PDB file of N, CA, C and O in Angstrom, chain B, residues numbered from 101:
ATOM      1  N   MET B 101     -24.215  -1.939   0.815  1.00  0.00           N
ATOM      2  CA  MET B 101     -23.151  -1.180   0.170  1.00  0.00           C
ATOM      3  C   MET B 101     -22.405  -0.385   1.230  1.00  0.00           C
ATOM      4  O   MET B 101     -23.015   0.175   2.141  1.00  0.00           O
ATOM      5  N   LEU B 102     -21.119  -0.339   1.112  1.00  0.00           N
ATOM      6  CA  LEU B 102     -20.321   0.430   2.050  1.00  0.00           C
ATOM      7  C   LEU B 102     -20.532   1.919   1.819  1.00  0.00           C
ATOM      8  O   LEU B 102     -20.589   2.384   0.680  1.00  0.00           O
ATOM      9  N   GLU B 103     -20.647   2.655   2.912  1.00  0.00           N
ATOM     10  CA  GLU B 103     -20.891   4.096   2.838  1.00  0.00           C
ATOM     11  C   GLU B 103     -19.793   4.838   2.081  1.00  0.00           C
ATOM     12  O   GLU B 103     -20.065   5.840   1.419  1.00  0.00           O
ATOM     13  N   GLU B 104     -18.552   4.354   2.174  1.00  0.00           N
ATOM     14  CA  GLU B 104     -17.429   5.027   1.517  1.00  0.00           C
ATOM     15  C   GLU B 104     -17.587   5.081   0.003  1.00  0.00           C
ATOM     16  O   GLU B 104     -17.033   5.971  -0.642  1.00  0.00           O
ATOM     17  N   PHE B 105     -18.327   4.149  -0.570  1.00  0.00           N
ATOM     18  CA  PHE B 105     -18.508   4.124  -2.020  1.00  0.00           C
ATOM     19  C   PHE B 105     -19.590   5.087  -2.494  1.00  0.00           C
ATOM     20  O   PHE B 105     -19.717   5.331  -3.694  1.00  0.00           O
ATOM     21  N   LYS B 106     -20.360   5.629  -1.577  1.00  0.00           N
ATOM     22  CA  LYS B 106     -21.395   6.594  -1.948  1.00  0.00           C
ATOM     23  C   LYS B 106     -20.812   7.981  -2.196  1.00  0.00           C
ATOM     24  O   LYS B 106     -21.428   8.812  -2.863  1.00  0.00           O
ATOM     25  N   GLU B 107     -19.634   8.222  -1.661  1.00  0.00           N
ATOM     26  CA  GLU B 107     -18.960   9.510  -1.822  1.00  0.00           C
ATOM     27  C   GLU B 107     -17.769   9.335  -2.760  1.00  0.00           C
ATOM     28  O   GLU B 107     -17.320   8.212  -2.992  1.00  0.00           O
ATOM     29  N   GLU B 108     -17.266  10.421  -3.290  1.00  0.00           N
ATOM     30  CA  GLU B 108     -16.126  10.394  -4.208  1.00  0.00           C
ATOM     31  C   GLU B 108     -14.788  10.448  -3.481  1.00  0.00           C
ATOM     32  O   GLU B 108     -13.742  10.340  -4.120  1.00  0.00           O
ATOM     33  N   GLU B 109     -14.797  10.611  -2.165  1.00  0.00           N
ATOM     34  CA  GLU B 109     -13.554  10.786  -1.416  1.00  0.00           C
ATOM     35  C   GLU B 109     -12.594   9.621  -1.626  1.00  0.00           C
ATOM     36  O   GLU B 109     -11.406   9.838  -1.861  1.00  0.00           O
ATOM     37  N   ILE B 110     -13.091   8.393  -1.545  1.00  0.00           N
ATOM     38  CA  ILE B 110     -12.203   7.234  -1.688  1.00  0.00           C
ATOM     39  C   ILE B 110     -11.666   7.134  -3.108  1.00  0.00           C
ATOM     40  O   ILE B 110     -10.520   6.729  -3.304  1.00  0.00           O
ATOM     41  N   VAL B 111     -12.469   7.496  -4.100  1.00  0.00           N
ATOM     42  CA  VAL B 111     -12.030   7.475  -5.502  1.00  0.00           C
ATOM     43  C   VAL B 111     -10.928   8.511  -5.711  1.00  0.00           C
ATOM     44  O   VAL B 111      -9.911   8.225  -6.342  1.00  0.00           O
ATOM     45  N   ASN B 112     -11.134   9.708  -5.182  1.00  0.00           N
ATOM     46  CA  ASN B 112     -10.151  10.783  -5.317  1.00  0.00           C
ATOM     47  C   ASN B 112      -8.871  10.469  -4.549  1.00  0.00           C
ATOM     48  O   ASN B 112      -7.780  10.816  -5.000  1.00  0.00           O
ATOM     49  N   LYS B 113      -8.994   9.818  -3.400  1.00  0.00           N
ATOM     50  CA  LYS B 113      -7.832   9.487  -2.574  1.00  0.00           C
ATOM     51  C   LYS B 113      -6.877   8.559  -3.316  1.00  0.00           C
ATOM     52  O   LYS B 113      -5.660   8.679  -3.181  1.00  0.00           O
ATOM     53  N   VAL B 114      -7.431   7.631  -4.103  1.00  0.00           N
ATOM     54  CA  VAL B 114      -6.622   6.634  -4.810  1.00  0.00           C
ATOM     55  C   VAL B 114      -6.182   7.127  -6.180  1.00  0.00           C
ATOM     56  O   VAL B 114      -5.132   6.720  -6.678  1.00  0.00           O
ATOM     57  N   GLY B 115      -6.976   7.999  -6.793  1.00  0.00           N
ATOM     58  CA  GLY B 115      -6.595   8.525  -8.097  1.00  0.00           C
ATOM     59  C   GLY B 115      -7.479   8.064  -9.234  1.00  0.00           C
ATOM     60  O   GLY B 115      -7.089   8.152 -10.398  1.00  0.00           O
ATOM     61  N   GLY B 116      -8.656   7.575  -8.917  1.00  0.00           N
ATOM     62  CA  GLY B 116      -9.597   7.170  -9.959  1.00  0.00           C
ATOM     63  C   GLY B 116     -10.227   5.824  -9.678  1.00  0.00           C
ATOM     64  O   GLY B 116      -9.745   5.056  -8.846  1.00  0.00           O
ATOM     65  N   ARG B 117     -11.302   5.551 -10.378  1.00  0.00           N
ATOM     66  CA  ARG B 117     -12.051   4.313 -10.161  1.00  0.00           C
ATOM     67  C   ARG B 117     -11.273   3.061 -10.552  1.00  0.00           C
ATOM     68  O   ARG B 117     -11.367   2.034  -9.879  1.00  0.00           O
ATOM     69  N   PHE B 118     -10.511   3.141 -11.632  1.00  0.00           N
ATOM     70  CA  PHE B 118      -9.752   1.965 -12.060  1.00  0.00           C
ATOM     71  C   PHE B 118      -8.638   1.636 -11.076  1.00  0.00           C
ATOM     72  O   PHE B 118      -8.394   0.467 -10.775  1.00  0.00           O
ATOM     73  N   LYS B 119      -7.964   2.663 -10.576  1.00  0.00           N
ATOM     74  CA  LYS B 119      -6.923   2.433  -9.573  1.00  0.00           C
ATOM     75  C   LYS B 119      -7.524   1.902  -8.281  1.00  0.00           C
ATOM     76  O   LYS B 119      -6.943   1.033  -7.631  1.00  0.00           O
ATOM     77  N   LEU B 120      -8.680   2.421  -7.914  1.00  0.00           N
ATOM     78  CA  LEU B 120      -9.358   1.942  -6.710  1.00  0.00           C
ATOM     79  C   LEU B 120      -9.710   0.467  -6.846  1.00  0.00           C
ATOM     80  O   LEU B 120      -9.479  -0.321  -5.929  1.00  0.00           O
ATOM     81  N   SER B 121     -10.265   0.102  -7.983  1.00  0.00           N
ATOM     82  CA  SER B 121     -10.623  -1.292  -8.230  1.00  0.00           C
ATOM     83  C   SER B 121      -9.398  -2.197  -8.176  1.00  0.00           C
ATOM     84  O   SER B 121      -9.440  -3.273  -7.579  1.00  0.00           O
ATOM     85  N   SER B 122      -8.328  -1.764  -8.790  1.00  0.00           N
ATOM     86  CA  SER B 122      -7.101  -2.550  -8.798  1.00  0.00           C
ATOM     87  C   SER B 122      -6.525  -2.706  -7.395  1.00  0.00           C
ATOM     88  O   SER B 122      -6.113  -3.800  -7.009  1.00  0.00           O
ATOM     89  N   LEU B 123      -6.496  -1.622  -6.638  1.00  0.00           N
ATOM     90  CA  LEU B 123      -5.976  -1.662  -5.282  1.00  0.00           C
ATOM     91  C   LEU B 123      -6.803  -2.598  -4.409  1.00  0.00           C
ATOM     92  O   LEU B 123      -6.248  -3.403  -3.662  1.00  0.00           O
ATOM     93  N   ILE B 124      -8.108  -2.498  -4.498  1.00  0.00           N
ATOM     94  CA  ILE B 124      -8.982  -3.364  -3.705  1.00  0.00           C
ATOM     95  C   ILE B 124      -8.759  -4.821  -4.069  1.00  0.00           C
ATOM     96  O   ILE B 124      -8.607  -5.662  -3.184  1.00  0.00           O
ATOM     97  N   GLN B 125      -8.738  -5.131  -5.355  1.00  0.00           N
ATOM     98  CA  GLN B 125      -8.560  -6.518  -5.783  1.00  0.00           C
ATOM     99  C   GLN B 125      -7.232  -7.086  -5.314  1.00  0.00           C
ATOM    100  O   GLN B 125      -7.187  -8.199  -4.790  1.00  0.00           O
ATOM    101  N   LYS B 126      -6.153  -6.340  -5.495  1.00  0.00           N
ATOM    102  CA  LYS B 126      -4.829  -6.842  -5.120  1.00  0.00           C
ATOM    103  C   LYS B 126      -4.710  -7.022  -3.617  1.00  0.00           C
ATOM    104  O   LYS B 126      -4.111  -7.992  -3.154  1.00  0.00           O
ATOM    105  N   ARG B 127      -5.268  -6.104  -2.857  1.00  0.00           N
ATOM    106  CA  ARG B 127      -5.173  -6.215  -1.397  1.00  0.00           C
ATOM    107  C   ARG B 127      -6.030  -7.366  -0.875  1.00  0.00           C
ATOM    108  O   ARG B 127      -5.629  -8.052   0.065  1.00  0.00           O
ATOM    109  N   ILE B 128      -7.199  -7.587  -1.466  1.00  0.00           N
ATOM    110  CA  ILE B 128      -8.041  -8.716  -1.044  1.00  0.00           C
ATOM    111  C   ILE B 128      -7.335 -10.032  -1.342  1.00  0.00           C
ATOM    112  O   ILE B 128      -7.411 -10.963  -0.541  1.00  0.00           O
ATOM    113  N   VAL B 129      -6.653 -10.128  -2.473  1.00  0.00           N
ATOM    114  CA  VAL B 129      -5.876 -11.336  -2.779  1.00  0.00           C
ATOM    115  C   VAL B 129      -4.824 -11.557  -1.696  1.00  0.00           C
ATOM    116  O   VAL B 129      -4.642 -12.679  -1.224  1.00  0.00           O
ATOM    117  N   ALA B 130      -4.133 -10.489  -1.304  1.00  0.00           N
ATOM    118  CA  ALA B 130      -3.110 -10.609  -0.260  1.00  0.00           C
ATOM    119  C   ALA B 130      -3.733 -11.067   1.060  1.00  0.00           C
ATOM    120  O   ALA B 130      -3.172 -11.922   1.745  1.00  0.00           O
ATOM    121  N   LEU B 131      -4.878 -10.508   1.416  1.00  0.00           N
ATOM    122  CA  LEU B 131      -5.543 -10.922   2.652  1.00  0.00           C
ATOM    123  C   LEU B 131      -5.990 -12.377   2.574  1.00  0.00           C
ATOM    124  O   LEU B 131      -5.882 -13.117   3.552  1.00  0.00           O
ATOM    125  N   ASN B 132      -6.488 -12.783   1.420  1.00  0.00           N
ATOM    126  CA  ASN B 132      -6.912 -14.175   1.241  1.00  0.00           C
ATOM    127  C   ASN B 132      -5.744 -15.141   1.349  1.00  0.00           C
ATOM    128  O   ASN B 132      -5.923 -16.297   1.731  1.00  0.00           O
ATOM    129  N   ARG B 133      -4.556 -14.672   1.014  1.00  0.00           N
ATOM    130  CA  ARG B 133      -3.356 -15.516   1.084  1.00  0.00           C
ATOM    131  C   ARG B 133      -2.696 -15.481   2.456  1.00  0.00           C
ATOM    132  O   ARG B 133      -1.654 -16.102   2.662  1.00  0.00           O
ATOM    133  N   GLY B 134      -3.294 -14.763   3.385  1.00  0.00           N
ATOM    134  CA  GLY B 134      -2.781 -14.780   4.741  1.00  0.00           C
ATOM    135  C   GLY B 134      -2.142 -13.511   5.246  1.00  0.00           C
ATOM    136  O   GLY B 134      -1.612 -13.499   6.357  1.00  0.00           O
ATOM    137  N   ALA B 135      -2.171 -12.436   4.468  1.00  0.00           N
ATOM    138  CA  ALA B 135      -1.612 -11.167   4.939  1.00  0.00           C
ATOM    139  C   ALA B 135      -2.427 -10.663   6.125  1.00  0.00           C
ATOM    140  O   ALA B 135      -3.631 -10.904   6.213  1.00  0.00           O
ATOM    141  N   ARG B 136      -1.770  -9.977   7.012  1.00  0.00           N
ATOM    142  CA  ARG B 136      -2.454  -9.431   8.181  1.00  0.00           C
ATOM    143  C   ARG B 136      -3.085  -8.091   7.848  1.00  0.00           C
ATOM    144  O   ARG B 136      -2.488  -7.280   7.140  1.00  0.00           O
ATOM    145  N   PRO B 137      -4.284  -7.855   8.352  1.00  0.00           N
ATOM    146  CA  PRO B 137      -4.902  -6.535   8.179  1.00  0.00           C
ATOM    147  C   PRO B 137      -4.065  -5.460   8.868  1.00  0.00           C
ATOM    148  O   PRO B 137      -3.437  -5.720   9.894  1.00  0.00           O
ATOM    149  N   LEU B 138      -4.057  -4.268   8.309  1.00  0.00           N
ATOM    150  CA  LEU B 138      -3.300  -3.154   8.853  1.00  0.00           C
ATOM    151  C   LEU B 138      -4.138  -2.272   9.761  1.00  0.00           C
ATOM    152  O   LEU B 138      -3.646  -1.273  10.285  1.00  0.00           O
ATOM    153  N   VAL B 139      -5.398  -2.633   9.950  1.00  0.00           N
ATOM    154  CA  VAL B 139      -6.312  -1.892  10.811  1.00  0.00           C
ATOM    155  C   VAL B 139      -6.996  -2.869  11.754  1.00  0.00           C
ATOM    156  O   VAL B 139      -7.146  -4.051  11.444  1.00  0.00           O
ATOM    157  N   GLU B 140      -7.407  -2.363  12.904  1.00  0.00           N
ATOM    158  CA  GLU B 140      -8.136  -3.171  13.879  1.00  0.00           C
ATOM    159  C   GLU B 140      -9.623  -3.072  13.573  1.00  0.00           C
ATOM    160  O   GLU B 140     -10.198  -1.983  13.572  1.00  0.00           O
ATOM    161  N   MET B 141     -10.240  -4.225  13.312  1.00  0.00           N
ATOM    162  CA  MET B 141     -11.682  -4.267  13.060  1.00  0.00           C
ATOM    163  C   MET B 141     -12.235  -5.564  13.628  1.00  0.00           C
ATOM    164  O   MET B 141     -11.516  -6.556  13.748  1.00  0.00           O
ATOM    165  N   GLN B 142     -13.503  -5.551  13.974  1.00  0.00           N
ATOM    166  CA  GLN B 142     -14.161  -6.738  14.502  1.00  0.00           C
ATOM    167  C   GLN B 142     -14.682  -7.650  13.391  1.00  0.00           C
ATOM    168  O   GLN B 142     -15.140  -8.758  13.669  1.00  0.00           O
ATOM    169  N   THR B 143     -14.618  -7.207  12.161  1.00  0.00           N
ATOM    170  CA  THR B 143     -15.163  -7.968  11.042  1.00  0.00           C
ATOM    171  C   THR B 143     -14.089  -8.807  10.361  1.00  0.00           C
ATOM    172  O   THR B 143     -12.898  -8.508  10.448  1.00  0.00           O
ATOM    173  N   LYS B 144     -14.526  -9.853   9.688  1.00  0.00           N
ATOM    174  CA  LYS B 144     -13.641 -10.664   8.845  1.00  0.00           C
ATOM    175  C   LYS B 144     -13.872 -10.343   7.374  1.00  0.00           C
ATOM    176  O   LYS B 144     -13.263 -10.962   6.501  1.00  0.00           O
ATOM    177  N   ASN B 145     -14.754  -9.371   7.092  1.00  0.00           N
ATOM    178  CA  ASN B 145     -15.080  -8.976   5.728  1.00  0.00           C
ATOM    179  C   ASN B 145     -13.887  -8.237   5.124  1.00  0.00           C
ATOM    180  O   ASN B 145     -13.573  -7.119   5.532  1.00  0.00           O
ATOM    181  N   HIS B 146     -13.230  -8.860   4.159  1.00  0.00           N
ATOM    182  CA  HIS B 146     -12.027  -8.279   3.571  1.00  0.00           C
ATOM    183  C   HIS B 146     -12.291  -6.954   2.869  1.00  0.00           C
ATOM    184  O   HIS B 146     -11.436  -6.068   2.886  1.00  0.00           O
ATOM    185  N   MET B 147     -13.441  -6.804   2.262  1.00  0.00           N
ATOM    186  CA  MET B 147     -13.766  -5.547   1.580  1.00  0.00           C
ATOM    187  C   MET B 147     -13.794  -4.399   2.591  1.00  0.00           C
ATOM    188  O   MET B 147     -13.242  -3.332   2.326  1.00  0.00           O
ATOM    189  N   GLU B 148     -14.427  -4.606   3.736  1.00  0.00           N
ATOM    190  CA  GLU B 148     -14.486  -3.561   4.755  1.00  0.00           C
ATOM    191  C   GLU B 148     -13.092  -3.239   5.286  1.00  0.00           C
ATOM    192  O   GLU B 148     -12.771  -2.077   5.532  1.00  0.00           O
ATOM    193  N   ILE B 149     -12.273  -4.261   5.459  1.00  0.00           N
ATOM    194  CA  ILE B 149     -10.908  -4.065   5.941  1.00  0.00           C
ATOM    195  C   ILE B 149     -10.106  -3.228   4.952  1.00  0.00           C
ATOM    196  O   ILE B 149      -9.429  -2.279   5.345  1.00  0.00           O
ATOM    197  N   VAL B 150     -10.180  -3.577   3.667  1.00  0.00           N
ATOM    198  CA  VAL B 150      -9.417  -2.860   2.639  1.00  0.00           C
ATOM    199  C   VAL B 150      -9.880  -1.409   2.533  1.00  0.00           C
ATOM    200  O   VAL B 150      -9.055  -0.504   2.411  1.00  0.00           O
ATOM    201  N   VAL B 151     -11.177  -1.183   2.577  1.00  0.00           N
ATOM    202  CA  VAL B 151     -11.685   0.191   2.491  1.00  0.00           C
ATOM    203  C   VAL B 151     -11.174   1.011   3.664  1.00  0.00           C
ATOM    204  O   VAL B 151     -10.779   2.163   3.486  1.00  0.00           O
ATOM    205  N   LYS B 152     -11.175   0.437   4.856  1.00  0.00           N
ATOM    206  CA  LYS B 152     -10.664   1.174   6.016  1.00  0.00           C
ATOM    207  C   LYS B 152      -9.163   1.426   5.881  1.00  0.00           C
ATOM    208  O   LYS B 152      -8.685   2.498   6.252  1.00  0.00           O
ATOM    209  N   GLU B 153      -8.420   0.459   5.360  1.00  0.00           N
ATOM    210  CA  GLU B 153      -6.984   0.652   5.135  1.00  0.00           C
ATOM    211  C   GLU B 153      -6.730   1.807   4.167  1.00  0.00           C
ATOM    212  O   GLU B 153      -5.820   2.610   4.373  1.00  0.00           O
ATOM    213  N   ILE B 154      -7.537   1.884   3.119  1.00  0.00           N
ATOM    214  CA  ILE B 154      -7.402   2.973   2.141  1.00  0.00           C
ATOM    215  C   ILE B 154      -7.745   4.312   2.788  1.00  0.00           C
ATOM    216  O   ILE B 154      -7.007   5.285   2.640  1.00  0.00           O
ATOM    217  N   MET B 155      -8.855   4.356   3.498  1.00  0.00           N
ATOM    218  CA  MET B 155      -9.306   5.610   4.093  1.00  0.00           C
ATOM    219  C   MET B 155      -8.335   6.114   5.165  1.00  0.00           C
ATOM    220  O   MET B 155      -8.250   7.318   5.405  1.00  0.00           O
ATOM    221  N   GLU B 156      -7.608   5.201   5.808  1.00  0.00           N
ATOM    222  CA  GLU B 156      -6.629   5.599   6.824  1.00  0.00           C
ATOM    223  C   GLU B 156      -5.220   5.739   6.237  1.00  0.00           C
ATOM    224  O   GLU B 156      -4.244   5.836   6.981  1.00  0.00           O
ATOM    225  N   ASP B 157      -5.116   5.750   4.913  1.00  0.00           N
ATOM    226  CA  ASP B 157      -3.833   5.916   4.216  1.00  0.00           C
ATOM    227  C   ASP B 157      -2.809   4.860   4.602  1.00  0.00           C
ATOM    228  O   ASP B 157      -1.618   5.157   4.699  1.00  0.00           O
ATOM    229  N   LYS B 158      -3.256   3.649   4.818  1.00  0.00           N
ATOM    230  CA  LYS B 158      -2.349   2.543   5.151  1.00  0.00           C
ATOM    231  C   LYS B 158      -1.779   1.886   3.896  1.00  0.00           C
ATOM    232  O   LYS B 158      -0.663   1.368   3.920  1.00  0.00           O
ATOM    233  N   ILE B 159      -2.539   1.904   2.803  1.00  0.00           N
ATOM    234  CA  ILE B 159      -2.107   1.276   1.556  1.00  0.00           C
ATOM    235  C   ILE B 159      -2.369   2.209   0.381  1.00  0.00           C
ATOM    236  O   ILE B 159      -3.209   3.106   0.450  1.00  0.00           O
ATOM    237  N   TYR B 160      -1.626   1.975  -0.699  1.00  0.00           N
ATOM    238  CA  TYR B 160      -1.810   2.722  -1.940  1.00  0.00           C
ATOM    239  C   TYR B 160      -1.149   1.935  -3.060  1.00  0.00           C
ATOM    240  O   TYR B 160      -0.418   0.979  -2.802  1.00  0.00           O
ATOM    241  N   LEU B 161      -1.401   2.330  -4.295  1.00  0.00           N
ATOM    242  CA  LEU B 161      -0.727   1.728  -5.441  1.00  0.00           C
ATOM    243  C   LEU B 161       0.544   2.523  -5.714  1.00  0.00           C
ATOM    244  O   LEU B 161       0.509   3.748  -5.828  1.00  0.00           O
ATOM    245  N   ASP B 162       1.668   1.813  -5.818  1.00  0.00           N
ATOM    246  CA  ASP B 162       2.909   2.512  -6.147  1.00  0.00           C
ATOM    247  C   ASP B 162       2.959   2.772  -7.651  1.00  0.00           C
ATOM    248  O   ASP B 162       2.001   2.471  -8.363  1.00  0.00           O
ATOM    249  N   GLN B 163       4.056   3.322  -8.132  1.00  0.00           N
ATOM    250  CA  GLN B 163       4.152   3.690  -9.547  1.00  0.00           C
ATOM    251  C   GLN B 163       4.124   2.494 -10.477  1.00  0.00           C
ATOM    252  O   GLN B 163       3.782   2.636 -11.651  1.00  0.00           O
ATOM    253  N   SER B 164       4.478   1.314  -9.976  1.00  0.00           N
ATOM    254  CA  SER B 164       4.435   0.120 -10.822  1.00  0.00           C
ATOM    255  C   SER B 164       3.083  -0.576 -10.767  1.00  0.00           C
ATOM    256  O   SER B 164       2.894  -1.609 -11.409  1.00  0.00           O
ATOM    257  N   GLY B 165       2.140  -0.022 -10.005  1.00  0.00           N
ATOM    258  CA  GLY B 165       0.812  -0.592  -9.927  1.00  0.00           C
ATOM    259  C   GLY B 165       0.676  -1.689  -8.886  1.00  0.00           C
ATOM    260  O   GLY B 165      -0.308  -2.429  -8.889  1.00  0.00           O
ATOM    261  N   GLU B 166       1.656  -1.800  -7.993  1.00  0.00           N
ATOM    262  CA  GLU B 166       1.604  -2.796  -6.924  1.00  0.00           C
ATOM    263  C   GLU B 166       1.161  -2.133  -5.631  1.00  0.00           C
ATOM    264  O   GLU B 166       1.315  -0.925  -5.451  1.00  0.00           O
ATOM    265  N   VAL B 167       0.609  -2.942  -4.735  1.00  0.00           N
ATOM    266  CA  VAL B 167       0.177  -2.431  -3.444  1.00  0.00           C
ATOM    267  C   VAL B 167       1.404  -2.098  -2.604  1.00  0.00           C
ATOM    268  O   VAL B 167       2.308  -2.919  -2.453  1.00  0.00           O
ATOM    269  N   ALA B 168       1.424  -0.904  -2.070  1.00  0.00           N
ATOM    270  CA  ALA B 168       2.502  -0.474  -1.176  1.00  0.00           C
ATOM    271  C   ALA B 168       1.871  -0.111   0.162  1.00  0.00           C
ATOM    272  O   ALA B 168       0.720   0.321   0.220  1.00  0.00           O
ATOM    273  N   ILE B 169       2.629  -0.290   1.225  1.00  0.00           N
ATOM    274  CA  ILE B 169       2.126  -0.069   2.576  1.00  0.00           C
ATOM    275  C   ILE B 169       2.836   1.115   3.202  1.00  0.00           C
ATOM    276  O   ILE B 169       4.058   1.240   3.131  1.00  0.00           O
ATOM    277  N   ASN B 170       2.043   1.983   3.817  1.00  0.00           N
ATOM    278  CA  ASN B 170       2.581   3.087   4.610  1.00  0.00           C
ATOM    279  C   ASN B 170       2.604   2.625   6.051  1.00  0.00           C
ATOM    280  O   ASN B 170       1.545   2.417   6.644  1.00  0.00           O
ATOM    281  N   ASP B 171       3.785   2.459   6.632  1.00  0.00           N
ATOM    282  CA  ASP B 171       3.855   2.057   8.031  1.00  0.00           C
ATOM    283  C   ASP B 171       3.380   3.160   8.962  1.00  0.00           C
ATOM    284  O   ASP B 171       2.709   2.886   9.957  1.00  0.00           O
ATOM    285  N   ASP B 172       3.715   4.379   8.654  1.00  0.00           N
ATOM    286  CA  ASP B 172       3.337   5.493   9.522  1.00  0.00           C
ATOM    287  C   ASP B 172       2.403   6.480   8.827  1.00  0.00           C
ATOM    288  O   ASP B 172       2.199   7.590   9.320  1.00  0.00           O
ATOM    289  N   GLY B 173       1.844   6.094   7.707  1.00  0.00           N
ATOM    290  CA  GLY B 173       0.934   6.965   6.995  1.00  0.00           C
ATOM    291  C   GLY B 173       1.602   7.894   6.008  1.00  0.00           C
ATOM    292  O   GLY B 173       0.920   8.666   5.335  1.00  0.00           O
ATOM    293  N   SER B 174       2.929   7.840   5.902  1.00  0.00           N
ATOM    294  CA  SER B 174       3.610   8.714   4.951  1.00  0.00           C
ATOM    295  C   SER B 174       4.144   7.893   3.784  1.00  0.00           C
ATOM    296  O   SER B 174       4.638   6.784   3.986  1.00  0.00           O
ATOM    297  N   PRO B 175       4.051   8.417   2.572  1.00  0.00           N
ATOM    298  CA  PRO B 175       4.527   7.656   1.415  1.00  0.00           C
ATOM    299  C   PRO B 175       6.039   7.586   1.319  1.00  0.00           C
ATOM    300  O   PRO B 175       6.560   7.006   0.366  1.00  0.00           O
ATOM    301  N   LEU B 176       6.761   8.154   2.270  1.00  0.00           N
ATOM    302  CA  LEU B 176       8.216   8.129   2.208  1.00  0.00           C
ATOM    303  C   LEU B 176       8.773   6.741   2.502  1.00  0.00           C
ATOM    304  O   LEU B 176       9.847   6.393   2.012  1.00  0.00           O
ATOM    305  N   GLU B 177       8.068   5.954   3.285  1.00  0.00           N
ATOM    306  CA  GLU B 177       8.542   4.618   3.623  1.00  0.00           C
ATOM    307  C   GLU B 177       7.704   3.587   2.889  1.00  0.00           C
ATOM    308  O   GLU B 177       6.859   2.918   3.484  1.00  0.00           O
ATOM    309  N   GLU B 178       7.947   3.463   1.585  1.00  0.00           N
ATOM    310  CA  GLU B 178       7.211   2.505   0.775  1.00  0.00           C
ATOM    311  C   GLU B 178       7.740   1.104   1.027  1.00  0.00           C
ATOM    312  O   GLU B 178       8.948   0.867   1.022  1.00  0.00           O
ATOM    313  N   LEU B 179       6.828   0.198   1.243  1.00  0.00           N
ATOM    314  CA  LEU B 179       7.182  -1.201   1.360  1.00  0.00           C
ATOM    315  C   LEU B 179       6.282  -1.968   0.419  1.00  0.00           C
ATOM    316  O   LEU B 179       5.059  -1.919   0.554  1.00  0.00           O
ATOM    317  N   GLU B 180       6.856  -2.666  -0.517  1.00  0.00           N
ATOM    318  CA  GLU B 180       6.033  -3.485  -1.391  1.00  0.00           C
ATOM    319  C   GLU B 180       5.594  -4.704  -0.617  1.00  0.00           C
ATOM    320  O   GLU B 180       6.370  -5.278   0.148  1.00  0.00           O
ATOM    321  N   TYR B 181       4.380  -5.092  -0.810  1.00  0.00           N
ATOM    322  CA  TYR B 181       3.802  -6.173  -0.039  1.00  0.00           C
ATOM    323  C   TYR B 181       3.927  -7.467  -0.806  1.00  0.00           C
ATOM    324  O   TYR B 181       2.987  -7.886  -1.482  1.00  0.00           O
ATOM    325  N   ASP B 182       5.094  -8.111  -0.707  1.00  0.00           N
ATOM    326  CA  ASP B 182       5.339  -9.340  -1.424  1.00  0.00           C
ATOM    327  C   ASP B 182       5.104 -10.570  -0.558  1.00  0.00           C
ATOM    328  O   ASP B 182       4.838 -11.648  -1.091  1.00  0.00           O
ATOM    329  N   ASP B 183       5.195 -10.439   0.755  1.00  0.00           N
ATOM    330  CA  ASP B 183       5.071 -11.576   1.640  1.00  0.00           C
ATOM    331  C   ASP B 183       3.615 -11.749   2.056  1.00  0.00           C
ATOM    332  O   ASP B 183       3.250 -11.490   3.203  1.00  0.00           O
ATOM    333  N   ALA B 184       2.794 -12.186   1.116  1.00  0.00           N
ATOM    334  CA  ALA B 184       1.367 -12.311   1.369  1.00  0.00           C
ATOM    335  C   ALA B 184       0.933 -13.761   1.455  1.00  0.00           C
ATOM    336  O   ALA B 184      -0.212 -14.082   1.134  1.00  0.00           O
ATOM    337  N   GLY B 185       1.806 -14.624   1.874  1.00  0.00           N
ATOM    338  CA  GLY B 185       1.452 -16.032   1.988  1.00  0.00           C
ATOM    339  C   GLY B 185       1.869 -16.805   0.759  1.00  0.00           C
ATOM    340  O   GLY B 185       2.687 -16.337  -0.034  1.00  0.00           O
ATOM    341  N   PRO B 186       1.302 -17.998   0.599  1.00  0.00           N
ATOM    342  CA  PRO B 186       1.700 -18.847  -0.519  1.00  0.00           C
ATOM    343  C   PRO B 186       1.277 -18.273  -1.859  1.00  0.00           C
ATOM    344  O   PRO B 186       0.279 -17.558  -1.952  1.00  0.00           O
ATOM    345  N   THR B 187       2.031 -18.585  -2.885  1.00  0.00           N
ATOM    346  CA  THR B 187       1.672 -18.151  -4.236  1.00  0.00           C
ATOM    347  C   THR B 187       0.602 -19.089  -4.786  1.00  0.00           C
ATOM    348  O   THR B 187       0.322 -20.132  -4.194  1.00  0.00           O
ATOM    349  N   LEU B 188       0.021 -18.730  -5.887  1.00  0.00           N
ATOM    350  CA  LEU B 188      -0.992 -19.588  -6.502  1.00  0.00           C
ATOM    351  C   LEU B 188      -0.404 -20.931  -6.901  1.00  0.00           C
ATOM    352  O   LEU B 188      -1.094 -21.949  -6.844  1.00  0.00           O
ATOM    353  N   GLU B 189       0.872 -20.950  -7.309  1.00  0.00           N
ATOM    354  CA  GLU B 189       1.527 -22.198  -7.673  1.00  0.00           C
ATOM    355  C   GLU B 189       1.672 -23.111  -6.457  1.00  0.00           C
ATOM    356  O   GLU B 189       1.588 -24.331  -6.590  1.00  0.00           O
ATOM    357  N   ASP B 190       1.887 -22.535  -5.274  1.00  0.00           N
ATOM    358  CA  ASP B 190       2.010 -23.336  -4.057  1.00  0.00           C
ATOM    359  C   ASP B 190       0.698 -24.002  -3.684  1.00  0.00           C
ATOM    360  O   ASP B 190       0.689 -25.048  -3.035  1.00  0.00           O
ATOM    361  N   LEU B 191      -0.398 -23.404  -4.089  1.00  0.00           N
ATOM    362  CA  LEU B 191      -1.712 -23.927  -3.711  1.00  0.00           C
ATOM    363  C   LEU B 191      -2.207 -25.037  -4.625  1.00  0.00           C
ATOM    364  O   LEU B 191      -3.179 -25.720  -4.303  1.00  0.00           O
ATOM    365  N   VAL B 192      -1.548 -25.219  -5.756  1.00  0.00           N
ATOM    366  CA  VAL B 192      -1.991 -26.229  -6.723  1.00  0.00           C
ATOM    367  C   VAL B 192      -1.377 -27.570  -6.421  1.00  0.00           C
ATOM    368  O   VAL B 192      -1.637 -28.541  -7.131  1.00  0.00           O
TER     369      VAL B 192
END
């Protein structure tokens, strides 16, 4: 189990357990489709990558419930992450 899940900090940072779950799921889908990680890590474990991205304020859920990226850590420059590789229809 990742250490970050033992504390409430990551839950509070995102705004609740349901938002955290949604953010993790959506970001892992993006990584699986070819999106580049926003943090430097030696692991290929997508869960560890996403948790580090959250803890470093690299990603968050915007008001529409989509993953948004902070380029410099500030929410002023929201970028929706739409270019995450092929869509599910492209893979069929």
